[in-house]
C-alpha positions, 0 to 999 in steps of 0.5 A: 516457539515460531510466531508468524506474521503475514500482512498484505496492503489492501483487502483485495490482496491474498494472504495464503502464499505467506501463511503456507510459507510460514507454515512451511517453516514450522510457525505454530501461531500466525498473525494476519492482517490486511493494512498498509505497512508504511507505518506501525500505528493501527496495525493491531495484528502486528502489536498482538503478534509482538506482544504474543512472542515470549523470550526464546521465540522467534518472530518470522515474516516472509519478507522485510516489507511485511513487517516494516517499509521504513528503517525507523519502524523497523527498528522499533520492531526488532527493539521491541523483540531483542528486549523480549529476547526474542529473535527475528527471521525474514525467510525470503531474504534469509535474515536471522538476527540470531547471527551477526551476518543476519544483523548486518543483513537486516540493516542493509536491507531496511535502508534499501527498502526505505531508499526505494520507498523514498524513491517512489515518493519522490516519482510520485510527487513529480508526477503531481507537479507535472499533472498540475503544469499541465492543468489535470488538477485544475479547480475550475470547472471541467464543462460548462452547462451548455457543454453538458447538455450538448453531451446528453444530446451526443449520447443519444447518437452513435458516439461512445462516452469515451469518444465524447470525452475525448471531443471535450477533452475530459476523462470519461469519468469526469464526463460521466460525473457531469451528466450524472450531476447534471441530470440530478440538479439540472445544473452543477 
């Protein structure tokens, strides 16, 4: 039996294309979930799919990153399947662990996927450091109560909230947050 697994990271994303691809190659049972793929913890449908697969079955995903985004997690999944004598197939990468080439490709692609994740984390970390250097994460208050009172008066003019925010060197959402808090409490 072909056992399919489809996953997207957030509830706003759609599983339809994965489900269609899995059905097109003959998956009789498809497990679906909307959870982050960074680790296998809390991915109930992945666990259910792995538990459901029986000896001789093939566990199928459309792409490796639908199953796992790290080499250790991918190898844990592959080891679980191997111990149950279940094959693994990733449709888009044409990986099939019943072949030596498929096993080699699986290893290489999973290492590349982890490398890409590491690069993304490094870029994010560099961005945070840069933002901190520019004072974007400054814990001091962005606006004083007097400035918020001035802003409330400016809102009565033909200036937009974005124009006012630019004038005070804050983001529009920050400006609105301060105004809302000030109106509720008359201070912050």
